[in-house]
N, C-alpha and C positions, 0 to 999 in steps of 0.2 A: 595401594600396596600395603601388605600387612607384613608383621615381622617372619610370617612363614612363608611368604612369596619370595622366593630367592631368585626369580627371574629378573627383578628390576636391577639395573647397574647403578653404581654411585661413584662420583669423583669427589674426592676430599682435597682440599687445598688450603695452604697455609701460607700467607704473605709473611715474611721473615727478615728482621732489620737487626743485627747484633743481638741475636737471642740463643747464643752458643749453648746455654745452660737449659733453658726451657724447652727448645725446639724437639729435642731427641725424645723425651719421654711423651711428648704431646704427638708426637708420629707413631710411636709405638702404642699408645692408647687408641688413636685413630684405627690403626691396623686391627687391632684386637677386637673393638666394635664392628668394624666392618665384615669381620670374619663371622660374626653371628648374624649379619644382615643378608649377606648377598655372596654369590660366587664370583661376582663380576664386579670389580673394583680396582680404583687407583688411588694413590695418594700423591699429590704434587706440592713440592714447597717452592716457593718463588723467594729467593736470596736477593732482596733488593739493594745491592752492592754493599753487603754487611763489612764493616772493618775490623771485626773480631775473628774469631776462629769458627764462626757459623758456617762458611763455605766448606771448611775441611771436615767438620763433623756431619754435614749434610752428605758430603761425598761418600763419606766412609758408611754411612747410613744405607745410602742407595745401594753400595755393593753387598750389603748383608740383606736387604729385604728387596724382593724382586719386585714387589708392586709400588715401589717408590722411586718416582722420579723428580729430579732436581732441575731447576731452571735458574741460571745466574744471570743477574744484571750486572753488567761491568761497574756501573756506577749507581749511586741511589737516586732513583727516578721519582720517588714519591709513592705514598700508598695507594693512590688511585691507580697508578701505572702497574703496581704489583699485583692489584685485583684484575685489571683489564688483561695481564698477562695470564693470570690464573684460569679467569674464564676462557680465554681463548684456547689454553692447553687441555681444558677439561673435555673428555671425549665421550663420558657416559650420560645416561638419561636424566640422572638427578645429581645436581652439584650442591656440595656443602661447603663453606669455609667459615673459618674463625681465624683470630689473631695467632701469631707464633709466640708470643708473650707468655703464654701460660696462664691468662687470667680468666679463661673460660676451659672448662672440663671438656674436651672432644668425646667423652664417652656419653655425654647427655644427648649427643645426636640420636641416641635410641628414643629419646621423649618425642623428638620431631616427626620421626619416620610415620607413626600412626595418624598424624595430622594432615600427612601428604595424601589427600583422598583424590579420587579422580577429578573432584571439582574444584581442588585447589592448586595453586600454581607456585606460591612461596609460602615457607612457614619462616615466622622471624621470631627470635627469642627476644625477651625483654627481662633486664636485669632485675631479680628479687630483690637485691639490696646492693648498691654499688660499694665495693670494698677500695676504697680510695682516699686520699687525703681530702679532707673539708673543701679546700678550694678548687680542686679537681671536680669534686662532687657538684659545687655550686656553678662551675663552668659548664660542666656537661649537661646540667638541668636547664640551664639558660638557652644552651645551645639548641637542645631536644625540643624545648617549648617554642622556640622561634622557628624552628624547621618545620615543626608539624604546623604552627599557625599560618606561616607565610606560604608553604608550599602545599597545604591541606593534605598531608599524609595519612593514610588509612591505618598506621600502626602507631603504637604507644611509644615506641623506643627504638628511633632510628640509629641512635648512637650504640645499639647493640650489635656488633658483628658477629653475630653466630646465627646464619641463614642456609636454609636448605631450599634450592630452587630447581624448576625442571629447566633443562636445557633449551627446551622449544621455547619457553617465556624469554630467555635472554636473546633468541634469535629475533624476536619482535622488536628489539630496541637497539641502539647503538650508544655506547658510552664513551665520553671524551675526557672526563676529569682526571687529573694526575694527583690530586691532593686528596685530603680527607672528606671532602664534600662529594665524592663519588659516591657516598652512601646515600645521601640524599638525591642525587641524580638518579641512581639505581632504583630506588624506591618510587619516587615521582614517576619515572618513564614507565616502569612496570604498571603502575596503577593507570596511568594514561593510556597503555597500550590494552585494558581492560583486565589485567591479572586479578584472581582472587587470593587474598592473604588470609593465613592462620597465624595465631601466636600461641607461643609457649613460654612460660616462666623458665629462666635460667640462673644459675648461681654466678656470681663474680667474685673471683678472687684477688687480694692483694697481689700486686707484681713481686715475686720473691727474688726476681735477678734482674739487674740492669735499670734502666730509667726510661720513661716514656719520652718519645723524640717530639710528642706532639705539643707539649706544654712548655713551650720556649717562645719568647717574643715574636721572632722572626715567622716562626712556623704557624702561630697563631694569627699573626697579620696577614700571611698569604691566604690561610683558610677563609677568614673573614672577607678578604677581597673576591677570593672565588666564590664563597657562599653569596655574596651580593649580586655577581655577574650572573652565577647560575639562575637565581631568582628573576634577574631582568630578561633572560633568555626563555626559561621554562613558564614563567608566569606573567609578568607585566606584558612584555612585547607580544605574548600569545594572546591576550586579553585585547591589546590594541588591534591586533591583527583580526581576532574575531569580530570585534566592534565595526571595524572598518568594513569587513565584507557583510555584516548585518545592515550597515547603514546604506551600502552600495545596493543590495537587494531591495531595500525600501524604496529606495530611489527610483528603482527600475520599475517597481510596483506602483508608485504614484505616476510615473509618467504613461505606463499602460492603460 
């Protein structure tokens, strides 16, 4: 797909939680850039049980912009659940998502499009420089390094939620995580399914409004547990299963 090929269709979606200030300009920016890329697009916002005015401003926005669709979770189900809802609702050939808190510029989608060649299934952003407080940068770096090492991920920044994917690639996998570890699950399962990745640098901005819901003791503890359980399922137990099957085959060969 090139910037002059207007036949490809694109779904853009944003998971949003208490993002009443940042989500409206983000959606408007997405619509503006999509209009330059394709004639066939949609913008979806998954409101994950926000307790502020996010539901109201989103409903108003959907009434104004015909390509915008809003999905409301009645309660906060978690970041992974919001992503699964967004992926399930997306109907176009290409799917792009980023967070609703405004720390990424949706207009930089235009930089990912040229990398989505016929040989590529996923274009993943990586932060040029993380614009967060020092402790968040440290925790994020530790998490990213651990994920890359333990899960053997093919990208440098799994913690960068700025991704363009083929819908066909998502059909090859099944996502189950409801917490933030869904990004690790997504990349690992796509890699195991044989998907080809490309990467692009993207800018990361300081949060202008609200507070991150992740960096709280309860949420960090839940994510850590989910991370370890995911590693057991996708890596450790899988290696044991492969080893057991290989030993069984070797045993059969010796008896033959």
